[in-house]
VEXVEXMAR-309154 format. One record per atom (N, C-alpha, C): atom name; residue in three letters; x, y, z. Coordinates in steps of 0.1 Angstrom, whole numbers, plus 2048, in hexadecimal, padded with zeros to 3 digits. Each point is the difference from the previous one (the first is absolute). Layout:
BEGIN
r atom=CA	rest=ALA	X=X	Y=Y	Z=Z .
...
END
This chain:
BEGIN
r atom=N	rest=MET	X=807	Y=7F5	Z=7FF .
r atom=CA	rest=MET	X=7FA	Y=80B	Z=7FE .
r atom=C	rest=MET	X=805	Y=80A	Z=803 .
r atom=N	rest=GLY	X=811	Y=808	Z=806 .
r atom=CA	rest=GLY	X=807	Y=802	Z=7FE .
r atom=C	rest=GLY	X=803	Y=809	Z=7F5 .
r atom=N	rest=GLY	X=800	Y=7FD	Z=7F8 .
r atom=CA	rest=GLY	X=808	Y=7FF	Z=7EB .
r atom=C	rest=GLY	X=7F0	Y=803	Z=7FC .
r atom=N	rest=VAL	X=7FB	Y=802	Z=803 .
r atom=CA	rest=VAL	X=7F5	Y=806	Z=7F6 .
r atom=C	rest=VAL	X=7FD	Y=80A	Z=801 .
r atom=N	rest=PRO	X=7FD	Y=804	Z=7F0 .
r atom=CA	rest=PRO	X=803	Y=811	Z=7FD .
r atom=C	rest=PRO	X=7F1	Y=804	Z=802 .
r atom=N	rest=SER	X=7FE	Y=808	Z=806 .
r atom=CA	rest=SER	X=7F5	Y=809	Z=802 .
r atom=C	rest=SER	X=7FC	Y=80E	Z=7FC .
r atom=N	rest=ASP	X=7F5	Y=802	Z=7FB .
r atom=CA	rest=ASP	X=7FF	Y=818	Z=7F9 .
r atom=C	rest=ASP	X=7FC	Y=802	Z=810 .
r atom=N	rest=TYR	X=806	Y=7FE	Z=809 .
r atom=CA	rest=TYR	X=802	Y=809	Z=80C .
r atom=C	rest=TYR	X=807	Y=80C	Z=7FD .
r atom=N	rest=LYS	X=7FE	Y=80D	Z=804 .
r atom=CA	rest=LYS	X=80B	Y=80D	Z=800 .
r atom=C	rest=LYS	X=7FC	Y=806	Z=80D .
r atom=N	rest=ARG	X=806	Y=7FB	Z=807 .
r atom=CA	rest=ARG	X=804	Y=809	Z=80F .
r atom=C	rest=ARG	X=7FB	Y=815	Z=7FE .
r atom=N	rest=GLY	X=7F8	Y=7FB	Z=80B .
r atom=CA	rest=GLY	X=7FF	Y=810	Z=802 .
r atom=C	rest=GLY	X=7F7	Y=809	Z=7ED .
r atom=N	rest=GLU	X=7F8	Y=7F4	Z=7FD .
r atom=CA	rest=GLU	X=7F8	Y=807	Z=7F8 .
r atom=C	rest=GLU	X=7F1	Y=801	Z=7FF .
r atom=N	rest=MET	X=7FB	Y=7F9	Z=80A .
r atom=CA	rest=MET	X=7F0	Y=7F7	Z=802 .
r atom=C	rest=MET	X=7FA	Y=812	Z=804 .
r atom=N	rest=LYS	X=7F4	Y=7FC	Z=7FA .
r atom=CA	rest=LYS	X=801	Y=80C	Z=802 .
r atom=C	rest=LYS	X=7F3	Y=801	Z=811 .
r atom=N	rest=ILE	X=800	Y=80B	Z=804 .
r atom=CA	rest=ILE	X=7FA	Y=7FC	Z=80A .
r atom=C	rest=ILE	X=7F7	Y=811	Z=808 .
r atom=N	rest=GLY	X=7FC	Y=801	Z=7F8 .
r atom=CA	rest=GLY	X=7F9	Y=80C	Z=805 .
r atom=C	rest=GLY	X=7EF	Y=7FB	Z=80D .
r atom=N	rest=ALA	X=7FB	Y=7F0	Z=7FA .
r atom=CA	rest=ALA	X=7F6	Y=7FD	Z=805 .
r atom=C	rest=ALA	X=806	Y=7FE	Z=80F .
r atom=N	rest=GLN	X=809	Y=7F9	Z=802 .
r atom=CA	rest=GLN	X=807	Y=804	Z=80A .
r atom=C	rest=GLN	X=801	Y=7FF	Z=80B .
r atom=N	rest=LYS	X=805	Y=810	Z=7FF .
r atom=CA	rest=LYS	X=806	Y=80B	Z=802 .
r atom=C	rest=LYS	X=7F8	Y=808	Z=804 .
r atom=N	rest=HIS	X=7F2	Y=7FE	Z=7F7 .
r atom=CA	rest=HIS	X=7F1	Y=807	Z=803 .
r atom=C	rest=HIS	X=7FD	Y=7F8	Z=80E .
r atom=N	rest=THR	X=7FF	Y=7F6	Z=802 .
r atom=CA	rest=THR	X=7FD	Y=7F8	Z=807 .
r atom=C	rest=THR	X=804	Y=804	Z=80F .
r atom=N	rest=PHE	X=80C	Y=7FF	Z=802 .
r atom=CA	rest=PHE	X=808	Y=805	Z=808 .
r atom=C	rest=PHE	X=7FB	Y=80B	Z=801 .
r atom=N	rest=ASP	X=800	Y=807	Z=7FB .
r atom=CA	rest=ASP	X=7FA	Y=811	Z=807 .
r atom=C	rest=ASP	X=7F7	Y=800	Z=803 .
r atom=N	rest=GLY	X=7F9	Y=7F8	Z=7FF .
r atom=CA	rest=GLY	X=7F4	Y=7FD	Z=800 .
r atom=C	rest=GLY	X=7FD	Y=7FF	Z=811 .
r atom=N	rest=PHE	X=803	Y=7F4	Z=800 .
r atom=CA	rest=PHE	X=803	Y=7FA	Z=80B .
r atom=C	rest=PHE	X=808	Y=804	Z=813 .
r atom=N	rest=MET	X=809	Y=80B	Z=7F4 .
r atom=CA	rest=MET	X=808	Y=80B	Z=80B .
r atom=C	rest=MET	X=7F9	Y=806	Z=804 .
r atom=N	rest=GLY	X=7F4	Y=808	Z=7F8 .
r atom=CA	rest=GLY	X=7FA	Y=80C	Z=801 .
r atom=C	rest=GLY	X=7F6	Y=7FC	Z=810 .
r atom=N	rest=PHE	X=7FD	Y=7F2	Z=7FB .
r atom=CA	rest=PHE	X=7F5	Y=7F7	Z=808 .
r atom=C	rest=PHE	X=807	Y=803	Z=810 .
r atom=N	rest=THR	X=809	Y=7F9	Z=7FC .
r atom=CA	rest=THR	X=805	Y=7FD	Z=80C .
r atom=C	rest=THR	X=802	Y=80C	Z=80A .
r atom=N	rest=VAL	X=804	Y=80A	Z=7F7 .
r atom=CA	rest=VAL	X=808	Y=813	Z=80B .
r atom=C	rest=VAL	X=7EF	Y=802	Z=803 .
r atom=N	rest=TYR	X=7F6	Y=800	Z=7F7 .
r atom=CA	rest=TYR	X=7F6	Y=80B	Z=805 .
r atom=C	rest=TYR	X=7F5	Y=7F5	Z=808 .
r atom=N	rest=GLY	X=7FE	Y=7F1	Z=801 .
r atom=CA	rest=GLY	X=7FC	Y=7FB	Z=808 .
r atom=C	rest=GLY	X=809	Y=7FB	Z=811 .
r atom=N	rest=GLY	X=80C	Y=7FD	Z=803 .
r atom=CA	rest=GLY	X=805	Y=800	Z=805 .
r atom=C	rest=GLY	X=804	Y=80F	Z=80A .
r atom=N	rest=THR	X=7F8	Y=807	Z=7F5 .
r atom=CA	rest=THR	X=804	Y=813	Z=807 .
r atom=C	rest=THR	X=7F1	Y=803	Z=807 .
r atom=N	rest=VAL	X=7F6	Y=7FB	Z=7FF .
r atom=CA	rest=VAL	X=7F0	Y=800	Z=804 .
r atom=C	rest=VAL	X=803	Y=7F9	Z=807 .
r atom=N	rest=ILE	X=802	Y=7F1	Z=7FF .
r atom=CA	rest=ILE	X=800	Y=7F9	Z=80E .
r atom=C	rest=ILE	X=805	Y=801	Z=80D .
r atom=N	rest=ALA	X=80D	Y=806	Z=800 .
r atom=CA	rest=ALA	X=808	Y=805	Z=807 .
r atom=C	rest=ALA	X=7FA	Y=80D	Z=809 .
r atom=N	rest=LEU	X=7F6	Y=80A	Z=7F6 .
r atom=CA	rest=LEU	X=7FA	Y=809	Z=805 .
r atom=C	rest=LEU	X=7EF	Y=800	Z=809 .
r atom=N	rest=MET	X=7FF	Y=7F5	Z=7FA .
r atom=CA	rest=MET	X=7F2	Y=7F7	Z=806 .
r atom=C	rest=MET	X=807	Y=7F9	Z=80C .
r atom=N	rest=LEU	X=80E	Y=7FF	Z=805 .
r atom=CA	rest=LEU	X=804	Y=7FA	Z=811 .
r atom=C	rest=LEU	X=800	Y=80C	Z=801 .
r atom=N	rest=ILE	X=809	Y=805	Z=7FA .
r atom=CA	rest=ILE	X=803	Y=811	Z=80C .
r atom=C	rest=ILE	X=7F4	Y=803	Z=803 .
r atom=N	rest=PHE	X=7F4	Y=803	Z=7FB .
r atom=CA	rest=PHE	X=7F3	Y=805	Z=802 .
r atom=C	rest=PHE	X=7F8	Y=7F2	Z=80E .
r atom=N	rest=ALA	X=800	Y=7F6	Z=7FB .
r atom=CA	rest=ALA	X=7FC	Y=7F8	Z=80F .
r atom=C	rest=ALA	X=807	Y=800	Z=80D .
r atom=N	rest=ILE	X=811	Y=800	Z=7FA .
r atom=CA	rest=ILE	X=805	Y=805	Z=80E .
r atom=C	rest=ILE	X=7FE	Y=80D	Z=807 .
r atom=N	rest=LEU	X=802	Y=80D	Z=7FA .
r atom=CA	rest=LEU	X=7FA	Y=80B	Z=806 .
r atom=C	rest=LEU	X=7F6	Y=804	Z=809 .
r atom=N	rest=THR	X=7F0	Y=7F6	Z=7FA .
r atom=CA	rest=THR	X=7F5	Y=804	Z=805 .
r atom=C	rest=THR	X=802	Y=7F1	Z=80C .
r atom=N	rest=VAL	X=804	Y=7F0	Z=7F8 .
r atom=CA	rest=VAL	X=7F9	Y=7F9	Z=80C .
r atom=C	rest=VAL	X=80B	Y=7F6	Z=803 .
r atom=N	rest=GLY	X=810	Y=808	Z=7FF .
r atom=CA	rest=GLY	X=80C	Y=7F8	Z=805 .
r atom=C	rest=GLY	X=805	Y=80B	Z=812 .
r atom=N	rest=GLY	X=80C	Y=801	Z=801 .
r atom=CA	rest=GLY	X=803	Y=804	Z=80B .
r atom=C	rest=GLY	X=7FE	Y=80F	Z=7FD .
r atom=N	rest=VAL	X=7FE	Y=804	Z=7F5 .
r atom=CA	rest=VAL	X=803	Y=80E	Z=802 .
r atom=C	rest=VAL	X=7ED	Y=805	Z=804 .
r atom=N	rest=GLY	X=7F7	Y=7FB	Z=7FD .
r atom=CA	rest=GLY	X=7EF	Y=802	Z=807 .
r atom=C	rest=GLY	X=7FE	Y=811	Z=7FA .
r atom=N	rest=LEU	X=802	Y=808	Z=7F4 .
r atom=CA	rest=LEU	X=7FD	Y=80B	Z=7FA .
r atom=C	rest=LEU	X=7EE	Y=7FF	Z=801 .
r atom=N	rest=SER	X=7FD	Y=7FF	Z=7FA .
r atom=CA	rest=SER	X=7EF	Y=809	Z=7FA .
r atom=C	rest=SER	X=805	Y=7FB	Z=7EF .
r atom=N	rest=TRP	X=7F8	Y=7FF	Z=7F8 .
r atom=CA	rest=TRP	X=7FC	Y=800	Z=7F4 .
r atom=C	rest=TRP	X=806	Y=807	Z=7F7 .
r atom=N	rest=LEU	X=7FA	Y=810	Z=803 .
r atom=CA	rest=LEU	X=801	Y=809	Z=7FE .
r atom=C	rest=LEU	X=80C	Y=802	Z=7FB .
r atom=N	rest=PRO	X=80B	Y=800	Z=80E .
r atom=CA	rest=PRO	X=80E	Y=805	Z=7FE .
r atom=C	rest=PRO	X=80A	Y=7F8	Z=800 .
r atom=N	rest=ALA	X=7FB	Y=7F1	Z=7FC .
r atom=CA	rest=ALA	X=807	Y=7F6	Z=7F9 .
r atom=C	rest=ALA	X=7FB	Y=802	Z=7F5 .
r atom=N	rest=LEU	X=7F9	Y=802	Z=7F6 .
r atom=CA	rest=LEU	X=7FC	Y=804	Z=7F8 .
r atom=C	rest=LEU	X=80B	Y=805	Z=7F2 .
r atom=N	rest=ILE	X=7F8	Y=810	Z=80E .
r atom=CA	rest=ILE	X=815	Y=808	Z=7F7 .
r atom=C	rest=ILE	X=805	Y=7FD	Z=802 .
r atom=N	rest=THR	X=800	Y=7F9	Z=80B .
r atom=CA	rest=THR	X=81B	Y=800	Z=7FF .
r atom=C	rest=THR	X=7FD	Y=7F5	Z=7F5 .
r atom=N	rest=THR	X=7FA	Y=7F4	Z=7F7 .
r atom=CA	rest=THR	X=7FF	Y=7F5	Z=7FF .
r atom=C	rest=THR	X=800	Y=807	Z=7F2 .
r atom=N	rest=LEU	X=7F9	Y=807	Z=7FE .
r atom=CA	rest=LEU	X=7FB	Y=80B	Z=7F2 .
r atom=C	rest=LEU	X=811	Y=805	Z=7FB .
r atom=N	rest=ILE	X=804	Y=809	Z=80F .
r atom=CA	rest=ILE	X=80F	Y=808	Z=7FE .
r atom=C	rest=ILE	X=807	Y=7F4	Z=7F9 .
r atom=N	rest=ILE	X=804	Y=7F8	Z=80C .
r atom=CA	rest=ILE	X=80E	Y=7F7	Z=7FB .
r atom=C	rest=ILE	X=7FC	Y=7FC	Z=7F0 .
r atom=N	rest=GLY	X=7F3	Y=7FB	Z=7F7 .
r atom=CA	rest=GLY	X=801	Y=7FA	Z=7F5 .
r atom=C	rest=GLY	X=804	Y=80B	Z=7F7 .
r atom=N	rest=VAL	X=7FB	Y=809	Z=800 .
r atom=CA	rest=VAL	X=804	Y=80C	Z=7F9 .
r atom=C	rest=VAL	X=812	Y=801	Z=7FF .
r atom=N	rest=VAL	X=800	Y=800	Z=811 .
r atom=CA	rest=VAL	X=811	Y=800	Z=7FD .
r atom=C	rest=VAL	X=80A	Y=7F5	Z=7F8 .
r atom=N	rest=VAL	X=7F5	Y=7EF	Z=803 .
r atom=CA	rest=VAL	X=80A	Y=7FA	Z=7F9 .
r atom=C	rest=VAL	X=7FA	Y=7FF	Z=7F1 .
r atom=N	rest=GLY	X=7FA	Y=806	Z=7FB .
r atom=CA	rest=GLY	X=7FE	Y=7FF	Z=7F0 .
r atom=C	rest=GLY	X=809	Y=80B	Z=7FD .
r atom=N	rest=ILE	X=801	Y=80B	Z=809 .
r atom=CA	rest=ILE	X=805	Y=80A	Z=7F6 .
r atom=C	rest=ILE	X=80F	Y=7F8	Z=7FE .
r atom=N	rest=ALA	X=807	Y=7FA	Z=80F .
r atom=CA	rest=ALA	X=80B	Y=7FF	Z=7FF .
r atom=C	rest=ALA	X=806	Y=7ED	Z=7F7 .
r atom=N	rest=LEU	X=7F2	Y=7F8	Z=7FD .
r atom=CA	rest=LEU	X=804	Y=7F4	Z=7F4 .
r atom=C	rest=LEU	X=7FC	Y=808	Z=7F5 .
r atom=N	rest=LYS	X=7FB	Y=80B	Z=7FF .
r atom=CA	rest=LYS	X=800	Y=804	Z=7EE .
r atom=C	rest=LYS	X=7F1	Y=7F9	Z=7FD .
r atom=N	rest=LEU	X=7F8	Y=801	Z=808 .
r atom=CA	rest=LEU	X=7F5	Y=7FA	Z=7FE .
r atom=C	rest=LEU	X=7F3	Y=80A	Z=7F3 .
r atom=N	rest=ASN	X=7F5	Y=7F8	Z=7F8 .
r atom=CA	rest=ASN	X=7FA	Y=80A	Z=7F6 .
r atom=C	rest=ASN	X=7F2	Y=808	Z=806 .
r atom=N	rest=GLY	X=7FC	Y=804	Z=7FA .
r atom=CA	rest=GLY	X=7F4	Y=809	Z=809 .
r atom=C	rest=GLY	X=7F1	Y=7F7	Z=7FE .
r atom=N	rest=THR	X=804	Y=7F4	Z=7FC .
r atom=CA	rest=THR	X=7FA	Y=7F1	Z=801 .
r atom=C	rest=THR	X=7FC	Y=7F6	Z=80F .
r atom=N	rest=TYR	X=810	Y=807	Z=80A .
r atom=CA	rest=TYR	X=7FE	Y=7FD	Z=80D .
r atom=C	rest=TYR	X=7FE	Y=807	Z=806 .
r atom=N	rest=PHE	X=800	Y=815	Z=7FE .
r atom=CA	rest=PHE	X=7FD	Y=807	Z=80C .
r atom=C	rest=PHE	X=7EE	Y=7FE	Z=7FB .
r atom=N	rest=ALA	X=7FB	Y=7FF	Z=7F4 .
r atom=CA	rest=ALA	X=7F2	Y=7FF	Z=802 .
r atom=C	rest=ALA	X=7F9	Y=7F3	Z=804 .
r atom=N	rest=SER	X=80E	Y=7F7	Z=800 .
r atom=CA	rest=SER	X=7F3	Y=7F4	Z=80A .
r atom=C	rest=SER	X=806	Y=7FD	Z=80F .
r atom=N	rest=ILE	X=80D	Y=804	Z=804 .
r atom=CA	rest=ILE	X=7FA	Y=806	Z=811 .
r atom=C	rest=ILE	X=7F9	Y=80C	Z=805 .
r atom=N	rest=THR	X=7FE	Y=808	Z=7F4 .
r atom=CA	rest=THR	X=7F9	Y=80F	Z=804 .
r atom=C	rest=THR	X=7EA	Y=7F4	Z=802 .
r atom=N	rest=GLY	X=804	Y=7F4	Z=7F6 .
r atom=CA	rest=GLY	X=7F1	Y=800	Z=7FE .
r atom=C	rest=GLY	X=800	Y=7F4	Z=808 .
r atom=N	rest=LEU	X=809	Y=7FD	Z=807 .
r atom=CA	rest=LEU	X=7FE	Y=7EF	Z=80F .
r atom=C	rest=LEU	X=7FB	Y=80C	Z=808 .
r atom=N	rest=ALA	X=806	Y=80E	Z=806 .
r atom=CA	rest=ALA	X=802	Y=809	Z=807 .
r atom=C	rest=ALA	X=7F3	Y=805	Z=800 .
r atom=N	rest=ILE	X=7F8	Y=807	Z=7FE .
r atom=CA	rest=ILE	X=7F3	Y=800	Z=7FC .
r atom=C	rest=ILE	X=7FC	Y=7F5	Z=802 .
r atom=N	rest=ALA	X=801	Y=7F7	Z=7FC .
r atom=CA	rest=ALA	X=7F8	Y=7F7	Z=801 .
r atom=C	rest=ALA	X=7FE	Y=7F6	Z=814 .
r atom=N	rest=THR	X=80A	Y=801	Z=7FE .
r atom=CA	rest=THR	X=804	Y=7FE	Z=80C .
r atom=C	rest=THR	X=7FB	Y=808	Z=80C .
r atom=N	rest=ALA	X=7FF	Y=80E	Z=801 .
r atom=CA	rest=ALA	X=7FC	Y=80A	Z=808 .
r atom=C	rest=ALA	X=7ED	Y=7FB	Z=7FF .
r atom=N	rest=ILE	X=7FE	Y=7FE	Z=7F5 .
r atom=CA	rest=ILE	X=7F2	Y=7FD	Z=7FC .
r atom=C	rest=ILE	X=7FB	Y=7F0	Z=80D .
r atom=N	rest=VAL	X=809	Y=7FC	Z=800 .
r atom=CA	rest=VAL	X=7F8	Y=7F2	Z=805 .
r atom=C	rest=VAL	X=802	Y=804	Z=812 .
r atom=N	rest=CYS	X=80B	Y=805	Z=802 .
r atom=CA	rest=CYS	X=806	Y=803	Z=811 .
r atom=C	rest=CYS	X=7F3	Y=808	Z=7FE .
r atom=N	rest=ALA	X=7FD	Y=80C	Z=7FF .
r atom=CA	rest=ALA	X=7F7	Y=80B	Z=805 .
r atom=C	rest=ALA	X=7EF	Y=7F4	Z=802 .
r atom=N	rest=VAL	X=7FB	Y=7FB	Z=7F4 .
r atom=CA	rest=VAL	X=7F5	Y=7F6	Z=801 .
r atom=C	rest=VAL	X=803	Y=7F8	Z=810 .
r atom=N	rest=VAL	X=80B	Y=7F9	Z=801 .
r atom=CA	rest=VAL	X=805	Y=7F6	Z=807 .
r atom=C	rest=VAL	X=7FE	Y=80A	Z=811 .
r atom=N	rest=GLY	X=804	Y=80B	Z=7FF .
r atom=CA	rest=GLY	X=7FF	Y=806	Z=807 .
r atom=C	rest=GLY	X=7F6	Y=808	Z=806 .
r atom=N	rest=LEU	X=7F6	Y=7FF	Z=7FA .
r atom=CA	rest=LEU	X=7F2	Y=808	Z=802 .
r atom=C	rest=LEU	X=7FA	Y=7F6	Z=807 .
r atom=N	rest=PHE	X=7FF	Y=7F0	Z=7FC .
r atom=CA	rest=PHE	X=7F8	Y=7F8	Z=801 .
r atom=C	rest=PHE	X=807	Y=7F6	Z=80C .
r atom=N	rest=ALA	X=80E	Y=7FE	Z=803 .
r atom=CA	rest=ALA	X=808	Y=802	Z=80E .
r atom=C	rest=ALA	X=7F6	Y=809	Z=80F .
r atom=N	rest=GLY	X=800	Y=80A	Z=7F7 .
r atom=CA	rest=GLY	X=7FC	Y=809	Z=80E .
r atom=C	rest=GLY	X=80E	Y=810	Z=7FF .
END
């Protein structure tokens, strides 16, 4: 098998599809990991050892999310997503607070 000639030429394969897939995976990992980290920060600030009320914890988490987004040079989709998640969290927490008394 070692002496069989081949049409393979090293470095000539088109890798556009593989590069696009890898870039998408890395983007998903960065965005997903950041959002999961922000959810954990919010949970730690509210029910963890810190014991903040939900509104200051939400504002702190949003500020941390913006700083991390700027540091990682994430695009506008990230900032729109964390803003939307913050608004949804505020609505849910306010409704739960009304029912809880």
